C-alpha positions as CSV (number, residue, x, y, z in Angstrom):
1,M,-135.0,-44.5,33.1
2,S,-137.9,-46.0,35.5
3,D,-137.5,-48.3,37.4
4,L,-140.3,-50.1,34.8
5,D,-138.4,-49.3,31.8
6,R,-135.2,-50.6,33.5
7,L,-137.1,-54.0,34.5
8,K,-138.9,-54.6,31.1
9,A,-135.1,-53.6,29.1
10,A,-133.9,-56.2,31.1
11,L,-136.8,-58.9,30.1
12,D,-136.9,-57.8,26.3
13,R,-133.3,-58.7,26.7
14,A,-132.9,-61.7,28.3
15,H,-135.8,-62.7,25.9
16,A,-134.3,-61.4,22.4
17,D,-130.9,-63.1,23.1
18,N,-132.1,-66.9,25.2
19,D,-130.3,-65.6,27.8
20,P,-130.6,-64.8,31.6
21,R,-127.5,-62.8,32.6
22,P,-130.1,-60.2,32.3
23,L,-131.9,-60.8,34.6
24,A,-129.2,-61.9,36.5
25,E,-127.8,-58.4,36.7
26,L,-131.4,-57.5,38.1
27,E,-131.8,-56.1,42.3
28,H,-132.8,-58.0,44.6
29,R,-136.2,-56.1,44.5
30,D,-136.6,-56.3,41.0
31,L,-136.7,-59.7,41.8
32,M,-138.9,-60.0,43.8
33,R,-141.1,-58.4,41.9
34,L,-141.3,-60.3,39.0
35,K,-141.5,-62.9,41.3
36,L,-145.2,-61.2,42.6
37,A,-146.1,-60.3,39.4
38,E,-145.8,-64.4,37.6
39,E,-147.5,-65.3,41.5
40,I,-151.0,-62.9,40.4
41,L,-150.4,-64.3,36.6
42,E,-150.7,-67.8,37.9
43,A,-153.1,-66.9,40.3
44,R,-155.6,-65.8,37.7
45,F,-154.9,-68.0,35.2
46,Q,-156.5,-71.0,37.8
47,A,-159.4,-68.9,38.5
48,K,-160.4,-68.8,35.2
49,K,-159.2,-72.7,34.4
50,R,-161.8,-73.4,37.4
51,A,-164.5,-70.7,36.3
52,N,-164.3,-72.5,32.6
53,R,-164.3,-76.0,34.1
54,I,-167.8,-74.8,36.3
55,A,-169.0,-73.7,32.6
56,T,-168.5,-77.0,30.8
57,I,-169.3,-79.0,33.4
58,S,-173.0,-77.1,33.5
59,Q,-172.9,-77.5,29.6
60,M,-172.5,-81.6,29.8
61,L,-175.5,-81.4,32.4
62,V,-177.8,-79.3,30.6
63,G,-176.8,-81.6,27.3
64,W,-177.7,-84.7,29.4
65,V,-181.0,-84.0,30.8
66,A,-181.9,-83.3,27.5
67,L,-181.4,-86.6,26.2
68,L,-183.1,-87.8,29.0
């Protein structure tokens, strides 16, 4: 079983049972990988959120100018 398979199995067990113990059994290296993956996903989400906010403001400005 590869590291990724073991990590996925622990995550699946923790999620299915709503129990953090399978995650506690992971090694430090695996936990650091999970933390890094979570940070990457959060950064990607924040970047998309900013892009959506800029697009919305741009559309509002176009509508406001059209009303003038």
